[in-house]
VMD Tcl script that draws the C-alpha trace (Angstrom):
set ca {
  {0.00 0.00 0.00}
  {0.87 3.64 -0.23}
  {3.34 4.42 2.62}
  {1.63 7.62 3.68}
  {0.38 8.83 7.07}
  {-2.28 11.54 7.25}
  {-2.72 13.15 10.67}
  {-5.88 15.12 11.47}
  {-5.73 17.23 14.62}
  {-9.42 17.07 15.53}
  {-10.61 19.68 18.02}
  {-14.21 19.42 16.78}
  {-13.95 23.00 15.56}
  {-12.23 25.45 13.31}
  {-9.82 25.84 16.22}
  {-8.30 29.19 15.34}
  {-11.71 30.78 14.92}
  {-12.82 29.53 18.35}
  {-9.93 31.42 19.93}
  {-10.43 34.45 17.71}
  {-14.18 34.94 18.14}
  {-14.88 33.31 21.51}
  {-13.11 35.88 23.72}
  {-15.15 38.63 22.06}
  {-18.39 36.89 23.00}
  {-19.45 35.81 19.52}
  {-21.49 32.59 19.30}
  {-19.35 29.60 18.33}
  {-22.03 27.39 16.80}
  {-20.83 28.14 13.25}
  {-17.23 27.13 14.03}
  {-17.74 24.06 16.25}
  {-18.88 20.59 15.21}
  {-20.35 17.50 16.87}
  {-17.96 14.63 17.62}
  {-17.12 12.75 14.42}
  {-15.40 9.40 13.99}
  {-12.94 10.51 11.32}
  {-11.17 7.14 11.50}
  {-14.39 5.43 10.38}
  {-14.77 7.92 7.53}
  {-11.19 7.20 6.44}
  {-11.76 3.44 6.56}
  {-14.72 3.97 4.26}
  {-12.28 5.50 1.76}
  {-9.80 2.62 1.91}
  {-7.46 3.85 4.65}
  {-6.28 2.01 7.67}
  {-7.15 4.32 10.55}
  {-6.71 4.84 14.26}
  {-8.16 7.27 16.78}
  {-5.58 8.67 19.20}
  {-6.63 10.17 22.52}
  {-3.44 9.43 24.44}
  {0.04 7.93 24.21}
  {-1.15 4.34 24.55}
  {-3.16 4.74 21.34}
  {0.05 5.45 19.39}
  {0.96 1.73 19.50}
  {-1.33 1.21 16.50}
  {0.67 3.81 14.56}
  {3.92 2.10 15.54}
  {2.52 -1.24 14.33}
  {1.50 0.29 11.00}
  {4.97 1.81 10.51}
  {6.56 -1.59 11.22}
  {4.46 -3.03 8.38}
  {3.40 -4.71 6.32}
  {1.19 -1.93 5.01}
  {-1.74 -2.49 2.68}
  {-3.18 1.05 2.71}
  {-2.31 4.56 3.85}
  {-2.95 5.39 7.51}
  {-5.12 8.17 8.88}
  {-4.51 9.22 12.48}
  {-7.56 10.91 14.01}
  {-5.74 12.79 16.78}
  {-8.34 14.08 19.23}
  {-7.08 17.34 20.73}
  {-8.60 19.92 23.04}
  {-9.76 23.31 21.85}
  {-9.53 24.69 25.39}
  {-6.03 26.03 24.84}
  {-4.89 27.78 21.69}
  {-1.51 27.43 20.09}
  {1.18 29.79 21.38}
  {1.14 31.79 18.15}
  {-2.62 32.46 18.04}
  {-2.66 35.58 20.19}
  {0.03 37.23 18.13}
  {-1.51 36.12 14.83}
  {-4.89 37.64 15.67}
  {-3.63 40.83 17.29}
  {-5.15 43.79 15.48}
  {-7.86 41.79 13.67}
}
mol new
graphics top color blue
foreach p $ca { graphics top sphere $p radius 0.5 }
foreach p [lrange $ca 0 end-1] q [lrange $ca 1 end] { graphics top cylinder $p $q radius 0.2 }
display resetview
């Protein structure tokens, strides 16, 4: 299979917009989404896939890297939207 890993950092939102609009009191319903099993979606498109919520879940990625591989791998990395990236405040300053 194609030796490719696709990693999706899934915060169930357009993460940057949450941190841009939320502090100003704007409603976030247009930039947040219900929980979605992106690994299942990827499997439906021929990927091998794993959902990662913690370090222990990375074993499946290690196993895929060790091979043999029959399809590309999608990693659905569930992350929090509670804390923005360090660069967000500076990026949105003045907007």
